[in-house]
Every structure is written in C-alpha cells, then in structure tokens.
C-alpha distance (Angstrom), angle and dihedral (degrees) to the residues before:
residue distance angle dihedral
M1 . . .
V2 3.79 . .
T3 3.80 112.7 .
P4 3.82 107.6 -154.8
F5 3.76 124.5 -141.4
P6 3.83 112.8 -87.6
G7 3.77 113.6 -76.3
G8 3.80 93.9 8.4
I9 3.80 92.9 -79.2
G10 3.80 131.2 142.9
I11 3.81 129.1 -137.6
S12 3.80 136.0 -162.8
G13 3.77 135.4 176.4
L14 3.81 111.7 -126.5
R15 3.79 131.8 -163.3
V16 3.81 103.0 -171.1
Y17 3.80 117.7 -128.7
D18 3.78 115.3 -96.5
W19 3.80 93.8 -159.2
P20 3.84 114.6 124.5
T21 3.78 119.1 -132.8
V22 3.81 140.0 -166.8
D23 3.82 96.3 -61.3
G24 3.81 92.8 46.5
V25 3.81 93.5 -106.8
C26 3.80 123.7 127.2
G27 3.79 119.3 -141.0
G28 3.76 150.2 78.6
S29 3.79 141.1 -40.6
P30 3.81 114.9 -74.6
H31 3.80 112.5 -125.8
V32 3.80 145.0 145.3
H33 3.81 137.2 -127.0
L34 3.79 117.4 -139.9
T35 3.81 101.0 -160.2
C36 3.82 108.8 8.6
A37 3.78 136.0 79.4
E38 3.79 118.4 -143.6
C39 3.80 131.9 -158.4
Y40 3.81 129.6 -154.9
C41 3.81 117.5 -151.6
V42 3.80 104.1 -172.5
I43 3.80 113.3 -144.9
G44 3.80 101.0 172.0
G45 3.77 148.1 -3.0
E46 3.77 127.4 22.4
G47 3.76 136.7 -85.9
R48 3.78 145.3 120.5
V49 3.77 140.9 -107.7
Q50 3.80 115.7 -135.4
T51 3.80 115.1 -154.9
L52 3.79 138.5 -170.1
T53 3.82 120.3 -159.7
R54 3.81 138.2 139.0
R55 3.81 84.8 -74.4
G56 3.79 90.3 62.3
F57 3.79 131.9 -120.2
A58 3.81 120.4 -18.2
E59 3.78 137.0 171.9
T60 3.81 121.6 -152.1
P61 3.84 121.0 -165.2
L62 3.80 116.6 -125.3
R63 3.80 124.6 -159.6
A64 3.80 136.9 148.0
G65 3.79 109.0 -55.9
T66 3.82 95.9 24.1
V67 3.80 116.4 129.8
A68 3.81 112.6 -168.4
W69 3.78 129.4 166.8
F70 3.76 137.5 179.9
T71 3.77 136.6 -161.7
P72 3.83 130.7 -124.3
G73 3.79 114.0 -64.8
T74 3.80 95.0 33.8
I75 3.80 106.1 129.6
H76 3.79 105.0 -147.0
R77 3.78 138.9 -172.1
L78 3.80 122.6 -172.7
V79 3.81 116.1 -141.0
N80 3.80 119.2 -159.4
D81 3.82 112.3 -150.6
D82 3.82 97.4 163.0
D83 3.81 124.1 -0.1
L84 3.81 95.1 -47.9
R85 3.82 112.1 -161.4
I86 3.78 124.7 -178.2
V87 3.78 142.1 177.1
V88 3.81 105.2 -139.5
V89 3.81 118.4 -150.7
M90 3.80 114.1 -162.7
Q91 3.78 135.9 -169.6
N92 3.78 123.6 -120.5
S93 3.80 102.0 27.3
G94 3.79 94.4 -54.6
L95 3.81 96.1 -48.6
P96 3.85 91.6 154.0
E97 3.81 87.0 69.8
A98 3.79 93.6 37.5
G99 3.79 102.6 56.9
D100 3.79 111.4 -50.3
A101 3.79 96.5 102.5
V102 3.80 132.6 93.3
F103 3.79 120.9 -170.3
T104 3.79 119.2 -133.0
F105 3.79 93.6 -117.7
P106 3.82 117.4 161.6
P107 3.85 114.9 -77.8
E108 3.80 95.2 -102.7
V109 3.83 89.7 58.2
L110 3.81 94.2 45.1
A111 3.81 90.0 51.5
D112 3.82 93.8 57.8
P113 3.84 114.5 62.1
V114 3.81 93.2 -162.4
H115 3.80 93.0 48.9
Y116 3.81 90.1 45.8
A117 3.81 93.5 50.1
T118 3.80 91.4 49.6
A119 3.80 92.8 48.8
A120 3.83 93.1 45.9
A121 3.80 96.9 49.0
L122 3.77 124.2 90.2
A123 3.80 112.3 -123.3
E124 3.77 97.3 -122.1
P125 3.81 112.1 26.4
G126 3.79 114.3 -168.1
H127 3.78 95.8 27.8
A128 3.80 127.3 110.4
Y129 3.79 110.2 -71.5
A130 3.80 92.5 -109.4
D131 3.82 89.2 65.6
S132 3.81 92.3 62.1
S133 3.79 101.1 45.2
S134 3.80 96.9 104.1
S135 3.81 94.3 50.0
A136 3.83 91.2 44.6
R137 3.78 89.0 53.3
R138 3.82 93.0 48.0
R139 3.79 89.6 49.5
R140 3.81 91.0 49.9
D141 3.80 93.0 49.1
L142 3.80 92.6 50.3
A143 3.81 90.7 49.7
V144 3.82 90.5 49.6
E145 3.82 89.9 50.9
G146 3.79 90.8 55.9
F147 3.81 92.7 41.3
L148 3.79 92.3 55.2
Q149 3.81 90.7 49.2
L150 3.79 90.6 49.7
R151 3.81 92.4 46.0
R152 3.81 91.4 53.4
R153 3.79 90.7 52.0
V154 3.81 93.3 47.6
E155 3.80 92.8 47.4
A156 3.81 89.5 48.7
G157 3.79 89.5 57.6
D158 3.80 96.9 -107.8
S159 3.80 100.2 160.7
A160 3.81 92.6 -169.5
A161 3.81 95.1 59.1
L162 3.80 98.1 85.6
D163 3.80 93.4 37.3
E164 3.79 90.0 56.9
F165 3.79 93.3 46.7
Y166 3.81 94.7 46.7
G167 3.80 90.5 46.9
A168 3.79 92.1 52.2
A169 3.82 90.7 46.7
L170 3.80 92.2 52.4
A171 3.80 91.6 48.4
L172 3.80 89.9 54.8
K173 3.81 94.2 49.4
R174 3.81 104.4 33.1
E175 3.82 94.1 103.0
S176 3.82 90.3 53.9
L177 3.80 96.4 58.5
D178 3.82 95.5 92.8
D179 3.81 90.9 52.9
W180 3.80 90.4 48.2
E181 3.79 90.3 51.6
Q182 3.80 91.1 54.2
R183 3.80 90.4 51.5
W184 3.81 90.2 50.3
R185 3.81 92.6 47.8
A186 3.81 92.6 49.1
G187 3.80 93.5 44.3
A188 3.80 125.2 25.6
L189 3.81 96.8 15.3
A190 3.82 92.8 47.3
A191 3.81 90.7 48.5
T192 3.81 91.5 52.0
R193 3.79 92.1 48.6
L194 3.80 91.3 48.9
T195 3.80 90.7 54.7
G196 3.79 88.4 52.7
E197 3.81 90.3 51.7
H198 3.79 90.7 50.4
L199 3.79 91.6 50.9
D200 3.80 91.0 50.4
S201 3.80 90.4 49.4
L202 3.79 93.0 49.9
R203 3.80 91.5 49.9
D204 3.80 86.9 54.8
G205 3.81 91.1 49.4
D206 3.81 91.5 -110.9
I207 3.83 111.8 142.0
G208 3.80 96.1 169.0
H209 3.81 95.1 120.1
L210 3.81 89.4 61.6
D211 3.82 88.4 68.4
E212 3.82 87.1 72.0
A213 3.81 93.1 60.0
D214 3.82 112.9 137.9
I215 3.79 143.2 138.7
H216 3.79 122.4 -110.0
V217 3.80 127.8 -160.0
V218 3.79 130.2 -164.1
R219 3.77 128.1 179.7
A220 3.79 125.6 -153.2
E221 3.78 115.4 -87.4
E222 3.78 117.3 -107.1
P223 2.93 132.2 -94.4
Q224 3.79 109.1 31.4
R225 3.78 114.0 -110.4
Y226 3.76 130.3 -133.9
G227 3.79 104.4 -117.9
M228 3.78 136.0 -179.8
C229 3.80 95.3 -81.4
G230 3.79 105.8 17.9
R231 3.78 147.2 -40.2
L232 3.79 110.0 -32.3
D233 3.77 133.2 -144.9
V234 3.80 98.8 -157.3
H235 3.80 118.9 -154.9
D236 3.80 114.7 -160.3
P237 3.83 114.2 -170.3
A238 3.80 88.3 -156.3
A239 3.80 86.4 70.6
G240 3.80 93.1 50.2
R241 3.76 125.7 108.2
S242 3.75 142.3 -175.9
P243 3.84 114.6 -107.3
H244 3.81 85.0 -128.5
D245 3.82 94.0 60.5
C-alpha cells in the first residue's frame, strides 16, 4: 500500500540552474501554476525569486532559512546568485511538476499548442539528466525571453498583459483539468477526509487507526532530472517503504 506524503503534498530537492541568460542573470525557467500553491524552503546558498502578479513586479531575497510561498497565478522566476538550494513543497501531490505549469514563452508560442509542446519538452526524456542539458537551457532561455516581454508590459501599466497570458495558459491546459481533479481527490482531498474520520473515531473513543502507526522512508530517484528551475531530486512516495518491511 502506498502511503502518501502528509497532507497530500509533494516535495522535491532543487539545485537552481547556474546558467546565465540574456539579461546576465543565472537561474531557472519562469512559469506559472494555475491551481497549485508552492513553497520554497531554502537550505543553502543565496538567490532571489522574481514574481509578476496584479501587484506588479517584485523580487524576494532567498537565503538559508527563508521559507517563501506563493499562490496560483504568481508568475515566478528563480535567480541563483550563489549555489541556491531549495526543498520545494507543492500542493496536490506534486501537481506543479506533473502538469500544472505553463512556461512564459513569447505569445506566438503560447498561442500554438504544437509549438508550445515542442518548446516545453526536453529533447531526450528518460535519459540521464546530462543528456537533456542543452534542451533544458534552450527552454529556459525561451521562457526568460517571454518573461522579460511580459514584465515590461506589466511595469508599463498594460492591464491586458496578465489577462492575455493567463488566458493562453488556460487554453493550453484546459483538457488536463479532469486529470488534475483526480489527483486532487486522491491526494489532498482524501487526506483531509481521513483526518475527519480520525477525529470522529477519537470522539467515539476508537483508537484503532493508531494500530497502523509506522515510519516510511523514501530516497530521491536516480538520476537527477532537469526540471523547470534546476536539477531535481524527485521523491516519489510510491517508492517508499517501512524499515520493517
């Protein structure tokens, strides 16, 4: 039986890309999540997260000990100033890395689903992460190009800029919404309902669920993957086990 992470979340270890791009900044691929919040727990190094929202452009410093999170619709770009390393906590069983992400590619790419899919894909899925570095870098650079265009429009007071981007993002992901709902129902919603069942049992003096107490351990998958913002240590609870097994 698979024991999910607490609360139906997902986690990954992230070492943010140190590749420079057109504006001289090192870091990851700007993108947005349409239905999930995401949290950064910084464990080492220094950097920043640049964000675009209705409030405009912002830049938040990141250093060891910082915990920062953002809600759906926050366009974000990680900047690596010095070996930035993060544990990422994600809603809905890791859905931000399993579909709920749209890169900030230029508008002509966002408007064409085939062009978008080609630009978003790594060249050699399933291979060791070193094999995909060039395509990950090209993808990042294209997302930065679109992000900088979008930032200029937002900072110039163009109220339509975010509406157009969000609309294009929804059009790209609309057919995935049913799959996302199933992931939510099996993860976060199921975890919430289980807590309710436990509370009802305890009120009735029933402690039977405590007989199932155990510890579960999962190691990062190998090899590391190239992700949206850096090299990922992916933790899959399906691969976890109890030390007593």
